[in-house]
N, C-alpha and C positions, 0 to 999 in steps of 0.2 A: 587584455582588455583595451579597447580603443577609446580615444577621447571622443566624447559626445558633446558637440558644440551646440549651444542654444542658437536660435535663429538670429538673435541680436549680436552674435559674435561674428562680425563680418571683416573687420580690419585685422591686420597681422598683430597689432598691439593688444586688442581685446582677446584674440585667440590665445596669445602668449600668457596674458593674465589669467585667463580661464584655465589653461594648462597648469600654471603654478598653483592656483587655488585647489584644483582637483587633486594634484599630487600631494600637497600638504594635508589635505583632508583624508587621504588614503595612504597612510604610512606603509611602506614596504609592499605596495601593490604595483606590479609591473604593467606599464601601459605601452601600447604600440602607437607611435606617431606616424601614420601612413603618409602624411605630407612630407615628412623628412626621412622616411625609411630608417627609423631607429627605435630603440626601446628606451624607456626612461622610468625612473621611480624616485621617490623622496624617502630619505631616512634621516633620523636625528643622530645616528651612530655611524658616521662615515668611516672612522678608523676601523671599526669591526668589519665593515664591508671590504675595505682595502685589504685587510689581513686575510679575510676569507678568500678573496679573489687570488691573492698570492699563494695561499695554501692549495687552492683548487687547480690552478693552471701550472703546467710544468715550466714554461718559458715565458717569463714576465720581465718587461722592462718598465721602470717607473721614471717619469719625467715630471718635474714640478711645473705647475701652471701658476700664474699670478694669483688665481683664486681657487686653487685646489691641486689636484694631482691627476696625471694621465697615465693609465696603465695600457701597455701594448702587449697583447697576447700573441705569441708567434708559434709556428709549427715546429721550429727547431732552435737549437741553442745559438745559431748564428744571429738571431734576432733581426733578420733581413726584413726590411719594410715590405718587400714583395711577398713575403710569406706570413704577413700579419693575418691572424684569424679574427681578432676582436680589438677594438679600441674602446676603452672604458674611461670616461672622464668623470672624476669624482670632485664635485665643487663644494666649497666651504658652506654654501647655502643649504646643503643636504641633497641637492639634485644629483642623480647619477645618470649619465647618458651612455648608452651602449650602441656602438656603430659597427657595422660590418656588412657583408653580403647577406642576402636573404637566408641562405642555408645555415650560415653560422649563427644568425639571429634566432632561427628556429631551434637550433641546438641549445643556445643559451636559454631560451624560453623553457625548454624541457628541464634544464638543470636548475632553474630559478627556485622552485619550491625547496629543493635540498639546500641550496645556498642560503635561502632565507631562514630555514630551520637552524642551520649552523650559526648564523648571525644572532638569532634570537637566543640560542643556547649561550653564546658568548656574552650576550647582553644580560642574561640571568646571572652570570658569574661576575658582573661588574660590581665593584665595591660601592657601597652607599655610605656617605658620611653621616654624622650625628644629626644634621639638619634635615636628613631625608633626601637630599639631592645626590645625583650620581656624580662620583668623582671622575673627572676626565683629565688625564695627564696632558701637559703642555705639548708634548710630542707623542706620536703614536709609537708603541713598542715595535721592535723589529719583528718581522714575520718569523715563525718557527719553521717555516718550510725550507727544506734543503734543496728544493727545486728552484727557488728564486735565484736568478742569475745576476742581475745588475740593477743598480739604481744610478741612472745617468744624471749627473748634475750639470746643468748648463748655466751656472752662475747662481748667485743668491736670489731667492724669490722673496720679495718684500710684499707684505700685505699693504693694501692702501692704508694711508695714515689714519683715516677715520675708522677703519676696521680694527687696526692694531691698537689704537688708543682707547677704544671703547670697552669698558668693563662689561662682563656679562650681567645682564639685569636679573633681578630676582624673578621677574615674570618668565624669562627664558628658562631659568633653573627649575621653576615650578612647572612649566609646560613640559619639560623633559620628564620630571617625576610623575606628572599626571599621565603622560603618554605611557610610561613604563607600567604604572599601576593599572591603567585601562587595558593594556595588553595582557597582563597577568590575570585580571578579572575575566576577560574574554576566554582565556585558556581554561580557567577553573570552571567557568559557566558551561563550557562545551564538554566537560568530562562527565 
């Protein structure tokens, strides 16, 4: 799906805000950004997507970002940058950005429905605590894939102080629960 910009979205900033709003209103829907030649989507379950990517692709290198994690998918175990198939940036905000050449992006688009189904299955298996909100561990569990080769650490990655020191608000917890319930309701309704 391509971003459809209203006529009043003329500046780069208003287009960026429109993209963010569109992504957040369409969870797990893959969008093509033709101006940037990449694919992008929003998810409230970044850890599940990272795990699914690592399980799906044979040669994965993970690097920390200040505000997320970058996965580099390569053609062989040398993890040579010249043989990179995809670069997937998973941001703490829930935005996932997939970059590559057109052919690789087309292949990813074809795989996306299966990847999404696997993530939704993992999401269904996520424990819920007594208050009804989803429990999310402080760190994501290691991937079960025996194909994952490396996790390169280039020094500690610190979250910005304001992100690190802010507790998750009840509204954010409820939003996640509402999202999960809405997804389940949609699945049941379509059966």
